[in-house]
C-alpha positions in Angstrom: -35.7 72.4 -82.1 -33.3 71.0 -79.9 -32.5 67.6 -79.8 -30.4 65.7 -77.4 -31.2 61.7 -77.1 -34.7 61.2 -75.7 -34.8 64.7 -74.4 -36.9 67.5 -77.0 -37.0 70.7 -75.9 -39.3 73.5 -78.3 -38.6 76.8 -79.3 -42.2 77.6 -79.3 -43.2 76.6 -75.8 -43.2 79.6 -73.7 -41.7 80.5 -71.5 -38.3 78.7 -71.0 -36.1 78.2 -68.2 -32.4 78.2 -68.3 -30.8 77.6 -64.8 -27.6 76.6 -63.4 -27.1 73.0 -61.4 -23.6 73.2 -60.1 -22.5 70.9 -62.7 -24.1 71.8 -66.1 -26.3 74.4 -67.2 -30.1 73.6 -68.2 -32.9 74.2 -70.2 -36.4 73.4 -69.1 -40.1 74.2 -70.7 -41.8 75.6 -67.8 -44.9 75.4 -69.2 -44.8 71.8 -69.0 -45.0 70.4 -65.7 -43.3 67.2 -66.2 -41.3 68.3 -69.2 -36.8 66.9 -68.6 -35.0 69.8 -68.8 -32.2 69.3 -71.5 -28.6 69.9 -70.2 -27.3 73.0 -72.2 -23.4 72.8 -71.1 -22.5 69.5 -69.0 -18.8 68.7 -66.9 -18.7 71.6 -65.2 -16.9 72.2 -61.6 -19.1 74.9 -59.6 -21.4 76.5 -61.6 -23.1 79.7 -59.8 -24.5 82.6 -62.1 -25.8 82.6 -65.7 -27.4 85.0 -68.4 -27.5 85.4 -71.9 -27.6 87.6 -75.1 -30.4 85.5 -77.2 -29.2 87.7 -80.4 -26.1 86.5 -81.0 -26.4 82.9 -78.9 -24.0 83.3 -76.1 -24.5 82.0 -72.7 -22.1 83.0 -70.0 -22.0 81.8 -66.7 -19.5 81.7 -63.7 -17.7 79.1 -62.1 -16.8 79.7 -58.0 -14.8 76.8 -58.4 -12.2 77.3 -61.2 -12.7 81.4 -60.5 -13.5 82.2 -63.8 -16.6 83.3 -66.2 -17.0 81.3 -69.4 -19.3 81.2 -72.2 -20.6 78.9 -74.8 -22.6 79.8 -78.5 -25.5 78.2 -78.2 -28.3 77.3 -81.6 -30.2 74.7 -82.1 -27.9 72.2 -82.7 -26.7 72.6 -79.4 -23.7 74.1 -77.5 -20.0 75.0 -79.2 -17.0 74.5 -76.7 -16.3 76.1 -73.8 -14.2 79.1 -74.0 -13.2 81.4 -70.6 -13.6 85.0 -70.9 -12.8 86.4 -67.5 -10.2 84.1 -65.6 -8.8 85.3 -62.4 -11.4 85.9 -60.0 -12.1 85.1 -56.5 -16.0 84.5 -55.8 -18.0 85.4 -58.6 -21.1 85.3 -57.4 -23.4 87.5 -59.3 -23.6 88.1 -63.4 -25.4 90.0 -65.8 -25.0 90.8 -69.8 -25.9 94.2 -71.1 -27.6 92.9 -74.2 -27.8 96.3 -75.6 -24.6 97.5 -75.5 -22.8 94.6 -75.4 -20.7 94.2 -71.6 -20.6 91.9 -69.3 -20.9 92.9 -65.1 -20.6 90.7 -62.8 -20.2 90.8 -58.8 -17.2 89.2 -57.1 -18.3 88.7 -53.3 -15.0 87.6 -52.0 -13.0 90.9 -53.6 -15.7 93.4 -52.4 -15.8 94.3 -56.6 -18.4 95.0 -59.3 -16.7 94.6 -62.7 -16.9 95.2 -66.3 -16.2 94.0 -69.8 -16.6 93.2 -72.9 -18.3 90.3 -74.0 -15.3 88.4 -75.0 -14.0 89.7 -71.4 -11.3 92.7 -73.0 -11.1 95.4 -71.6 -11.9 94.6 -68.1 -12.6 97.8 -65.9 -13.8 97.5 -61.8 -16.5 99.7 -61.4 -17.3 99.8 -57.6 -14.8 98.3 -54.5 -15.9 100.7 -51.7 -18.7 100.2 -49.4 -19.1 96.9 -50.9 -19.8 93.7 -48.6 -20.3 90.7 -49.9 -22.3 91.6 -53.7 -24.6 89.0 -54.7 -27.0 89.1 -57.3 -27.1 91.7 -60.3 -29.5 92.8 -62.6 -29.4 95.4 -65.7 -31.8 97.8 -67.1 -30.2 98.7 -70.0 -33.0 101.0 -71.9 -32.8 103.0 -68.7 -28.6 102.7 -67.9 -29.1 101.3 -64.6 -28.2 98.5 -62.9 -29.1 96.8 -59.6 -27.3 94.3 -57.0 -27.8 93.5 -53.9 -25.5 93.0 -50.7 -25.8 90.7 -47.9 -22.8 91.9 -45.7 -22.9 93.6 -42.2 -25.4 95.9 -43.7 -27.4 94.2 -45.9 -29.2 96.3 -49.1 -30.0 96.6 -52.8 -28.2 98.9 -54.1 -28.8 101.0 -57.9 -25.9 103.0 -60.0 -25.2 104.2 -63.6 -24.5 101.3 -65.9 -21.2 103.7 -66.1 -20.7 103.3 -63.0 -22.4 106.9 -61.7 -25.2 107.9 -59.6 -24.7 105.4 -57.3 -27.6 104.9 -54.4 -28.9 102.7 -51.5 -32.7 101.9 -52.9 -33.4 99.7 -49.6 -32.2 99.0 -46.3 -34.7 97.7 -43.7 -36.1 95.0 -43.2 -33.6 92.7 -45.2 -31.1 90.2 -44.4 -29.6 87.3 -46.7 -31.2 89.5 -50.4 -30.5 86.5 -52.5 -32.4 86.6 -55.6 -33.0 89.9 -57.9 -35.4 90.3 -61.2 -36.5 93.7 -62.7 -40.3 94.1 -64.8 -39.3 96.1 -67.0 -42.6 96.6 -68.9 -44.0 97.0 -65.3 -41.0 99.2 -63.8 -40.8 97.5 -60.9 -38.3 95.6 -58.9 -38.6 92.3 -57.3 -36.5 90.4 -54.9 -36.1 87.2 -52.3 -35.0 86.9 -48.8 -33.8 83.7 -47.7 -33.4 84.7 -43.9 -36.8 86.5 -44.0 -38.2 83.6 -46.6 -40.6 86.1 -48.5 -40.6 87.8 -52.3 -40.8 91.6 -51.8 -40.8 94.2 -54.7 -40.9 97.6 -55.1 -40.7 100.7 -57.7 -36.7 100.7 -59.5 -36.2 103.6 -57.0 -37.1 101.6 -53.9 -39.8 102.9 -53.2 -43.7 101.5 -53.0 -42.7 98.3 -51.5 -44.8 95.6 -51.5 -45.4 92.5 -50.0 -45.1 89.5 -53.3 -45.5 86.0 -50.6 -45.0 86.6 -47.3 -42.4 85.0 -45.2 -43.2 81.1 -45.7 -40.1 80.4 -48.1 -38.2 77.3 -47.4 -34.6 79.1 -49.0 -35.3 81.2 -52.3 -32.0 81.8 -54.2 -32.3 83.3 -57.6 -35.3 84.8 -59.5 -36.6 85.7 -62.7 -39.6 86.8 -64.1 -42.3 86.4 -67.6 -45.2 88.3 -68.2 -47.5 87.7 -66.0 -45.5 84.9 -63.8 -42.8 85.0 -61.2 -39.9 81.8 -61.3 -37.3 80.8 -58.3 -35.2 78.4 -58.0 -35.0 77.2 -53.8 -31.8 75.4 -52.5 -34.5 73.1 -49.5 -36.8 72.1 -51.9 -34.5 71.6 -54.7 -37.1 72.8 -57.3 -38.1 75.6 -59.6 -41.6 77.5 -58.3 -43.6 79.4 -59.6 -46.4 82.4 -58.9 -48.5 85.6 -59.8 -46.7 88.3 -59.6 -49.2 90.6 -58.9 -50.3 88.5 -55.9 -48.4 85.7 -55.2 -51.4 83.5 -56.5 -50.8 79.7 -57.9 -47.9 78.5 -56.3 -46.6 75.8 -58.1 -43.5 73.3 -58.4 -42.4 74.0 -62.2 -39.1 71.8 -62.2 -38.5 69.0 -59.0 -35.4 66.9 -58.2 -32.6 69.3 -59.2 -29.7 68.5 -58.0 -28.3 71.9 -56.9 -30.2 74.9 -57.9 -28.4 78.7 -58.6 -29.3 80.9 -61.0 -32.1 81.6 -63.6 -33.4 82.9 -66.0 -35.8 83.1 -68.5 -34.3 82.7 -72.1 -36.3 84.6 -74.6 -36.2 87.2 -76.6 -39.0 88.9 -75.1 -36.8 89.8 -72.3 -34.0 91.3 -74.1 -35.4 94.1 -76.6 -32.8 95.0 -79.4 -35.5 97.7 -80.9 -33.6 99.8 -78.2 -31.2 102.4 -79.1 -28.2 103.1 -78.1 -25.2 105.6 -79.2 -23.1 102.9 -78.0 -23.8 101.3 -81.2 -22.6 103.5 -83.5 -18.6 104.0 -83.9 -18.7 102.8 -80.1 -20.0 106.3 -79.1 -16.6 107.6 -80.1 -14.7 105.9 -77.4 -11.0 104.1 -78.1 -12.2 101.0 -75.5 -15.1 101.0 -73.7 -18.7 102.7 -74.1 -20.7 102.4 -71.6 -24.8 103.0 -70.8 -25.7 105.9 -68.5 -28.9 107.0 -67.4 -28.0 110.6 -68.0 -27.6 112.8 -71.3 -25.5 111.8 -73.0 -26.9 108.5 -72.1 -23.0 106.7 -72.8 -19.7 107.4 -71.3 -16.3 106.4 -72.3 -14.1 104.6 -69.6 -10.5 103.0 -69.7 -9.5 99.2 -68.4 -9.1 98.9 -65.0 -5.9 101.5 -64.4 -6.1 102.8 -67.7 -6.6 107.2 -67.4 -9.3 108.5 -69.5 -7.4 111.8 -71.3 -9.5 115.2 -71.3 -10.9 115.0 -74.0 -13.2 112.1 -71.7 -13.0 109.7 -74.8 -9.3 108.1 -75.7 -8.0 106.5 -72.7 -3.6 106.3 -72.2 -1.8 104.1 -74.2 -1.8 102.2 -70.7 -0.9 102.6 -66.7 2.2 105.4 -66.2 3.2 103.8 -62.9 3.1 100.4 -61.9 3.7 97.4 -59.4 4.7 94.0 -60.9 3.6 90.6 -58.5 5.1 87.2 -59.3 2.8 84.9 -57.6 4.0 81.4 -58.3 1.1 80.9 -60.6 1.0 83.8 -62.3 1.8 87.2 -62.6 0.3 90.3 -61.5 0.4 94.4 -62.7 -1.5 96.9 -60.3 -1.7 100.3 -61.6 -0.8 103.4 -59.1 -2.6 106.1 -61.5 -6.2 104.8 -60.4 -7.8 104.9 -57.3 -8.4 101.4 -56.9 -5.4 99.6 -56.8 -6.9 96.6 -58.9 -4.7 93.6 -59.5 -4.4 92.3 -63.1 -3.3 89.3 -64.5 -1.1 89.1 -67.1 -1.5 87.1 -70.0 1.5 84.8 -69.5 1.3 81.2 -70.1 2.8 78.4 -68.4 4.4 79.8 -65.3 4.8 77.4 -62.6 6.4 78.9 -60.0 7.4 82.3 -60.2 10.0 83.9 -57.5 11.4 87.2 -59.1 10.0 89.5 -61.6 11.4 92.3 -63.6 11.1 94.3 -66.5 12.9 96.3 -68.9 10.7 99.0 -70.1 12.0 99.2 -73.2 11.3 95.6 -74.2 10.2 92.3 -72.5 9.6 91.4 -69.2 11.6 89.0 -67.2 10.2 86.5 -64.9 12.1 83.5 -62.5 10.1 80.8 -62.7 10.8 77.1 -61.5 10.0 75.6 -64.3 9.8 71.7 -64.8 11.0 71.6 -61.7 13.8 73.4 -62.9 14.9 77.4 -62.3 15.4 79.5 -65.3 14.9 82.9 -66.5 12.3 83.1 -69.1 11.5 86.3 -71.0 7.8 87.7 -71.7 6.8 89.6 -75.1 4.2 92.3 -75.1 3.8 91.6 -71.5 1.7 95.0 -70.6 -1.1 93.7 -73.0 -2.7 91.1 -74.6 -0.6 87.8 -76.3 1.9 87.8 -74.3 4.0 84.4 -74.8 7.5 82.8 -74.3 10.1 84.5 -76.6 13.1 82.5 -75.0 15.2 81.7 -71.9 18.4 80.6 -70.3 18.5 77.6 -67.5 21.3 75.7 -66.0 22.5 76.2 -61.8 19.4 77.8 -60.0 18.9 81.8 -59.9 17.3 82.6 -56.9 16.9 86.7 -58.0 17.1 88.7 -61.0 17.5 92.6 -62.2 17.8 94.6 -65.3 20.2 97.1 -65.8 17.7 99.2 -68.3 20.2 101.9 -69.6 23.3 99.2 -70.5 20.6 96.7 -71.3 22.1 94.0 -68.9 20.7 91.4 -67.1 21.7 89.9 -63.4 21.1 87.0 -61.6 21.9 85.9 -58.2 22.9 81.9 -56.9 22.2 81.3 -53.6 26.2 78.9 -52.7 27.3 80.2 -55.7 29.5 82.9 -54.7 29.6 86.1 -56.3 26.6 87.1 -58.9 27.0 86.9 -62.5 26.0 89.3 -64.8 24.8 88.1 -68.3 23.5 91.0 -71.7 20.1 91.4 -72.3 19.0 90.1 -75.8 19.2 93.5 -77.4 22.8 93.9 -76.8 25.3 90.8 -77.3 27.4 89.6 -74.6 31.3 89.4 -74.8 31.0 85.8 -73.6 28.3 83.4 -72.9 27.8 82.1 -69.4 27.8 78.4 -70.3 25.7 77.5 -66.7 23.1 79.6 -68.2 23.1 79.2 -71.7 22.5 82.8 -72.8 20.9 83.9 -75.8 24.5 84.5 -77.4 24.9 83.8 -81.5 21.2 84.8 -81.7 21.7 88.2 -80.2 24.5 89.1 -82.8 22.6 87.9 -85.3 19.6 90.6 -84.4 22.3 93.3 -83.9 22.9 92.7 -87.7 26.3 93.8 -89.8 28.2 96.9 -88.8 26.1 97.4 -86.2 28.3 98.0 -82.6 27.0 96.4 -79.5 28.2 97.2 -76.4 30.0 94.3 -74.3 28.6 93.8 -71.0 29.4 95.7 -67.5 32.4 94.4 -66.3 30.9 94.7 -62.2 30.5 91.8 -59.8 27.9 92.5 -57.0 28.0 90.8 -53.8 25.8 89.8 -51.1 
């Protein structure tokens, strides 16, 4: 039982509906027309898509205002703290959980990409970045290894592909305009979708054939769809309600829940929608993959994959340690890298926290990343350790008169910077090599660098050169 003040939801009631309401996520019992909705997570900015992994008690949602995917752990005592698992998105309109392979899939209608990651947001990978124009809803069929999505751009369509990014095909491309909602009937092997322009709900076989009308063009503005046994449920923007009908005929339409602030995505919240008895080779030693193990519709029914920008080695299972060629970008409030090894050229946010006003960046290939950041109103050169992976942190900084540009001499291990209006550039030794003097304006590592050099070790002095403008 879940009790929240005066609201009571009985988990034995069938079915429960989980829906996004922009400012919160809610659960409502569809069996009782006048049941009160219970707030699962409140105080949200702009929750759009929602999904869950029932066996783990995880609820995920996308927030288009905060440009992130978040999650919470939900059980009979309520929801735990909110955790951001995928930051740095643009417009994450669609979201789907792979409960069998333990992966998270989403669409982004601004970057026009479809991506995948582990359930904790790690090992993020771009699956599709070409021939997409406003992708929206996404649905998974983990037992068969397929994914489906809607696209309401210049050429509206519904597409299908393997969950590993292979075997992509367009399955619906006629009599379609604003394909919003999308859901799968696993037992009957059917695909259902709602069109907000034509105001209908149609269905077809999973390959797009045998198309049929379920509800004719009479719906005000259907947005999201879900299914439970013989009943379809959908949200409607115009009526601010959740509606239902018989999935075969469209008959017995009724209002399930009304007076919703802003109904968005919806799912039946039930273990029956996620068959945990199905098997996957990815659950056994991660399929032998060093990183991502993605389900596939063809034998051996999985494929190893690497995070965005990283190449897969010839053994088909092991990823390189990282990108061999990349670009680094300073974007005011964050730092990003773009791998040149892969054709998608996707930018990845580096896990360097508390960037306020980054204006220049360079790196030492043997150690750290340096960034010139206007931090707290004062320009400073800060250094981040472990910049190529997770857990980057500030390991030190030098501050003083405001510098304008930085450059790393990776051969002699020196750091150079320029200052506007202060004559020639000043040179300062990087922490790996103790400087012969310490710049009083920037207050470098000085003694700390000498201490790290250790007794009896010879440290080269900085190069006696000047850089002119």
